[in-house]
NUFIZA-673358 format. One line per field, with one value per residue (C-alpha): x, y, z; residue number from 1. Coordinates in Angstrom, 2 decimals. Layout:
<pts>
px <- [X;...]
py <- [Y;...]
pz <- [Z;...]
seq <- [NUM;...]
</pts>
This chain:
<pts>
px <- [6.24;4.49;0.75;1.64;4.17;3.47;2.67;5.80;7.09;9.89;12.78;12.88;15.51;16.79;18.42;21.26;21.81;22.20;18.53;16.60;18.54;18.06;21.91;23.13;20.42;17.69;18.76;17.60;14.13;13.30;14.30;12.09;9.23;9.01;8.28;6.27;9.04;8.69;11.70;13.00;14.39;15.86;17.67;14.45;11.62;13.17;15.62;18.17;18.21;20.95;22.80;22.89;24.67;27.09;28.30;29.42;32.17;34.02;37.87;38.70;35.98;37.08;34.06;30.37;29.04;26.88;30.14;30.37;32.90;32.28;30.55;33.34;30.43;26.44;24.49;24.42;21.99;20.85;19.36;18.14;18.22;20.21;24.01;26.02;24.08;21.05;22.65;21.66;24.09;25.13;25.78;27.55;27.99;24.90;25.41;26.62;23.27;21.32;22.20;21.74;17.92;17.45;16.90;14.84;12.46;12.25;14.60;17.11;15.66;13.88;17.03;21.30;22.37;19.75;20.93;24.44;23.23;20.77;24.03;26.21;24.04;23.81;27.42;27.02;24.21;26.67;29.65;27.16;26.00;29.62;30.69;27.76;29.02;32.47;31.53;31.10;33.82;36.48;39.24;38.13;35.30;36.08;36.63;33.18;32.33;33.20;37.34;37.02;34.81;37.01;37.81;34.74;32.85;35.93;34.88;31.04;31.93;33.26;30.37;27.89;29.75;31.29;30.30;26.29;25.83;28.10;25.93;22.64;23.84;24.66;21.14;19.53;20.92;20.22;16.63;16.46;18.27;15.51;12.78;11.33;11.16;11.45;9.06;11.29;10.16;13.09;16.41;16.32;14.09;10.47;9.81;11.17;14.74;17.10;18.69;15.65;15.14;18.83;19.05;15.81;17.02;20.60;18.13;15.86;19.09;20.47;17.63;17.60;21.70;21.22;18.15;19.34;21.08;18.51;16.09;18.46;19.47;16.17;15.05;17.96;16.88;13.31;13.23;15.30;12.66;10.11;9.09;11.74;11.94;8.05;6.68;9.42;7.96;4.04;5.41;2.33;4.70;7.15;4.17;2.89;5.96;7.35;4.34;4.53;6.71;9.09;10.71;13.24;14.41;17.25;19.16;23.04;23.53;25.14;22.93;23.43;21.94;24.62;22.96;27.11;27.48;24.53;24.60;24.99]
py <- [-27.14;-24.75;-24.51;-21.11;-20.37;-17.72;-18.82;-19.45;-16.57;-15.75;-16.31;-18.58;-18.18;-20.97;-20.65;-22.83;-22.42;-25.14;-26.01;-25.43;-22.47;-18.91;-18.12;-15.78;-17.30;-15.49;-11.94;-13.45;-14.83;-12.51;-9.77;-12.47;-12.69;-8.96;-8.42;-11.89;-12.69;-15.99;-18.65;-22.12;-22.44;-25.94;-27.35;-27.07;-27.77;-31.08;-33.96;-34.18;-30.21;-30.54;-32.23;-28.47;-26.91;-30.12;-30.00;-26.15;-27.29;-29.12;-27.66;-28.75;-27.47;-24.13;-24.28;-25.43;-26.84;-23.42;-22.21;-20.06;-19.97;-21.88;-20.19;-19.82;-20.57;-20.69;-18.93;-18.55;-18.01;-19.82;-18.02;-19.65;-18.41;-15.08;-16.54;-17.01;-18.28;-18.21;-21.29;-20.56;-17.54;-18.60;-15.71;-16.07;-13.66;-12.26;-8.92;-9.23;-11.33;-8.92;-6.40;-8.04;-9.00;-4.96;-3.66;-6.89;-6.99;-3.23;-2.81;-1.16;2.28;5.48;6.24;5.50;7.50;5.31;2.40;2.90;3.89;0.72;-1.24;0.84;0.27;-3.02;-3.73;-1.85;-4.19;-7.35;-6.35;-6.09;-10.12;-11.03;-9.33;-10.99;-14.15;-13.75;-13.53;-17.22;-18.20;-15.42;-17.60;-20.01;-20.99;-24.74;-25.04;-25.90;-22.75;-24.37;-24.86;-20.93;-20.35;-17.89;-15.68;-15.60;-14.09;-11.15;-10.97;-10.61;-8.18;-6.36;-6.21;-5.71;-2.86;-1.27;-2.34;-2.98;0.84;2.13;0.17;1.23;4.60;4.82;3.86;5.76;8.86;7.27;6.46;10.68;11.77;10.30;10.82;13.71;10.56;7.57;8.83;6.70;3.33;3.35;3.55;4.96;7.44;6.72;3.34;-0.68;-1.62;-4.83;-2.47;-2.13;-6.18;-6.94;-4.76;-6.00;-9.19;-8.65;-6.88;-9.85;-11.89;-9.79;-9.51;-13.84;-14.18;-10.84;-10.56;-9.11;-6.56;-5.48;-5.17;-2.66;-0.34;0.00;2.37;4.75;4.26;5.32;5.02;2.06;-0.16;2.66;3.22;1.31;-2.29;-3.19;-0.95;-3.76;-6.81;-5.58;-5.12;-6.96;-10.29;-10.00;-10.78;-13.94;-15.30;-14.59;-16.38;-18.87;-22.66;-21.16;-18.78;-21.10;-20.11;-18.86;-21.79;-22.97;-20.45;-16.96;-15.88;-18.05;-17.17;-18.21;-17.16;-16.44;-14.33;-11.96;-8.99;-10.30]
pz <- [-9.73;-7.33;-7.79;-6.82;-9.53;-12.07;-15.64;-18.16;-20.24;-22.83;-22.50;-19.78;-16.69;-14.95;-11.54;-10.29;-7.08;-3.97;-2.76;0.77;1.71;0.62;0.41;-2.52;-4.79;-2.58;-4.30;-7.38;-6.46;-4.94;-7.85;-10.06;-7.63;-6.85;-11.05;-11.36;-13.79;-14.87;-14.06;-12.91;-9.55;-10.82;-7.93;-5.54;-8.20;-9.09;-7.14;-9.69;-10.45;-7.55;-10.61;-12.87;-9.43;-8.54;-11.96;-11.74;-9.27;-12.21;-11.58;-14.70;-16.68;-19.35;-21.76;-21.51;-24.00;-25.25;-25.47;-21.93;-19.45;-16.04;-13.63;-10.26;-8.02;-7.63;-8.08;-12.18;-14.33;-17.74;-19.87;-22.91;-26.37;-25.23;-25.90;-28.74;-31.81;-29.65;-27.57;-23.73;-22.07;-18.37;-15.86;-12.32;-9.44;-7.89;-9.01;-11.95;-12.43;-10.73;-13.07;-16.17;-15.08;-13.92;-17.44;-18.05;-15.46;-14.49;-11.62;-12.81;-12.30;-14.33;-16.49;-16.78;-13.41;-11.59;-13.28;-11.73;-8.33;-8.28;-8.85;-6.56;-3.72;-4.07;-4.35;-1.07;0.47;-1.00;1.21;4.37;3.24;3.42;6.42;8.19;6.74;7.61;11.62;12.09;9.28;9.69;8.99;6.51;4.62;4.32;8.21;10.77;12.78;16.17;14.72;15.20;17.48;19.55;16.12;15.51;18.80;18.29;14.42;15.63;18.33;15.63;12.95;15.30;17.06;14.52;10.87;10.81;12.44;9.60;6.82;8.35;8.98;5.38;3.73;6.36;4.46;1.09;1.86;3.79;0.39;-1.91;0.29;-2.20;-5.03;-2.81;0.24;2.68;0.25;-2.10;-2.31;-5.58;-7.75;-7.34;-7.70;-6.72;-7.79;-7.28;-4.84;-2.43;-2.14;-1.79;1.08;1.95;2.42;4.39;6.40;7.03;7.37;10.35;12.40;12.24;12.78;15.39;16.79;20.45;18.34;15.62;17.77;20.31;16.79;14.89;16.89;15.85;11.55;11.45;7.65;6.83;9.38;10.16;5.75;3.72;5.51;6.39;2.37;0.27;2.62;1.35;-2.26;-4.83;-5.82;-2.60;-0.38;-1.83;-2.05;1.66;2.76;0.66;0.97;-1.82;0.56;2.38;5.76;6.87;8.92;8.16;5.01;5.06;8.19;11.07;14.32;17.01;20.51;21.47;18.47;19.60;22.00;25.11]
seq <- [1;2;3;4;5;6;7;8;9;10;11;12;13;14;15;16;17;18;19;20;21;22;23;24;25;26;27;28;29;30;31;32;33;34;35;36;37;38;39;40;41;42;43;44;45;46;47;48;49;50;51;52;53;54;55;56;57;58;59;60;61;62;63;64;65;66;67;68;69;70;71;72;73;74;75;76;77;78;79;80;81;82;83;84;85;86;87;88;89;90;91;92;93;94;95;96;97;98;99;100;101;102;103;104;105;106;107;108;109;110;111;112;113;114;115;116;117;118;119;120;121;122;123;124;125;126;127;128;129;130;131;132;133;134;135;136;137;138;139;140;141;142;143;144;145;146;147;148;149;150;151;152;153;154;155;156;157;158;159;160;161;162;163;164;165;166;167;168;169;170;171;172;173;174;175;176;177;178;179;180;181;182;183;184;185;186;187;188;189;190;191;192;193;194;195;196;197;198;199;200;201;202;203;204;205;206;207;208;209;210;211;212;213;214;215;216;217;218;219;220;221;222;223;224;225;226;227;228;229;230;231;232;233;234;235;236;237;238;239;240;241;242;243;244;245;246;247;248;249;250;251;252;253;254;255;256;257;258;259;260;261;262;263;264]
</pts>
C-alpha cells in the first residue's frame, strides 16, 4: 500500500478495476481522493488483485457468495458490511457507484434538487467520455484500432467538430448559470460534487487525446477552462493525488492519443 494513502476508515470501500490505467475507475478514485475517503484499489495495490477483476468476467455467474448479482463489467465497488444480512454489497456501473457514494462522502450537493442535478450532469459528462472512446473504436470494441482506422478518422472529425463543442458549450452555460453560488468553480451549488470531478477528468482526457483541438478551443470557454478546470485540479486532496504515483497516466485506455485523429 502506498505510504501516502490515508488511514483506513469504515466502512471500507474496495474498488475493482483494471490496473495501470485511469479508465472508468478513475471517476471513482477522484471522488475518494477529493474527500480523503479511504479505499482499496485492489488490482493496483496487490499483485494478485487482478484476479478479483478477472472473476467478474465469468459469463456463467448468476450470483456471488454474498448474494449480489454479477457485475456486467468493471469498475465495480465492494462495500463491506453494507449488503444483505451485513454481507458486502457489490455495485457496478460508474454513475450508479458515484450516485451511491455521493451522499456517503459529501459529493452529492446540498439538497434533493442538487442531488438530481449532480447525477444528470455526471451522466452527460460520461456521455462525452463514451463518444471520445468511440473515436478510436467506432465499429467494434473487440477489434484493433488499426482494423477500423478509416472509420475512426471520420468519427473523430465529427466528434471534434460537432460533439465536443456541443458538450463544452453546454457545461459553459451550466457554470455561468450557477455563477452566483459556484463562482465558476462548481457545476451545482457552492461546493465540489462528483459531477465536477467527473467532468474534470473528461476534460483532462480530451487534452490528452486531442491536444491541438483543445488548445484551439479552450479560449472559447472562459468559465470552463479559465476557472473550473484549474480550480478542481487544485482542490485539496486532488492536488496531492494528481502529483502522486497513484494517478495512472493516460495511455491506451478510453482516452488515446493518435495524432492523425487530432486537428490537422
